C-alpha positions as CSV (number, residue, x, y, z in Angstrom):
1,F,1.2,4.1,-5.6
2,L,4.7,4.3,-4.3
3,S,6.3,0.9,-3.9
4,M,8.6,0.6,-1.0
5,D,10.1,-1.9,1.3
6,G,13.7,-0.9,1.5
7,F,15.1,-4.1,-0.1
8,R,14.4,-3.7,-3.8
9,T,12.7,-0.3,-3.8
10,L,12.6,2.9,-1.6
11,N,13.0,2.7,2.1
12,E,10.9,4.7,4.5
13,K,13.1,7.9,4.5
14,E,13.4,7.9,0.7
15,A,9.6,7.5,0.3
16,I,9.0,10.4,2.6
17,E,11.3,12.6,0.5
18,V,9.4,11.6,-2.7
19,I,6.0,12.3,-1.0
20,R,7.2,15.7,0.1
21,E,8.4,16.5,-3.4
22,I,5.3,15.4,-5.3
23,K,2.8,16.7,-2.6
24,P,0.0,14.2,-3.3
25,K,-3.5,15.1,-2.1
26,I,-4.0,11.6,-0.6
27,V,-1.5,9.3,1.0
28,V,-2.6,5.8,2.0
29,P,0.1,3.7,3.7
30,I,-0.3,0.0,3.0
31,H,1.9,-2.6,4.5
32,Y,1.8,-5.3,1.8
33,K,4.8,-7.5,2.5
34,W,5.0,-10.2,5.2
35,Y,8.5,-10.4,6.6
36,G,9.6,-13.8,7.7
37,N,9.1,-17.0,5.7
38,G,8.3,-15.1,2.5
39,E,5.2,-17.2,1.6
40,K,2.6,-14.6,2.4
41,I,3.2,-11.5,0.3
42,V,-0.2,-9.7,0.5
43,E,-2.1,-9.0,3.7
44,K,-5.8,-8.6,3.0
45,V,-7.2,-5.3,4.3
46,E,-10.9,-5.7,4.9
47,G,-12.9,-3.1,3.2
48,L,-10.1,-1.8,1.0
49,M,-8.6,-4.6,-1.0
50,K,-8.9,-8.3,-1.5
51,Y,-6.8,-11.0,-3.0
52,E,-8.7,-13.0,-5.6
53,E,-7.3,-15.7,-8.0
54,G,-3.8,-14.2,-8.0
55,N,-4.9,-10.6,-8.3
56,I,-5.2,-7.8,-5.9
57,L,-8.5,-5.9,-6.2
58,F,-8.9,-2.5,-4.7
59,K,-12.3,-1.0,-3.7
60,K,-13.3,1.9,-5.9
61,M,-13.7,4.9,-3.7
62,T,-15.3,8.3,-4.2
63,Y,-13.5,11.6,-3.2
64,G,-13.8,12.1,0.5
65,E,-15.0,8.6,1.3
66,V,-13.5,7.2,4.5
67,I,-13.4,3.5,5.5
68,D,-12.6,2.0,8.9
69,V,-9.9,-0.7,8.6
């Protein structure tokens, strides 16, 4: 995971530079921050992750598995 939002961490251009350097096999872009009132910080992505009792839980996936989100 490469945390980015441009405020406290990498911005989009810096993230692309890091990705090109480390050349990961899989890149999954996840927009996790709600811009605005700041109350909602995690957007649930059906089939990939869920927010449960203060924790973010990710689906365990096998190599090559594809989900439609």
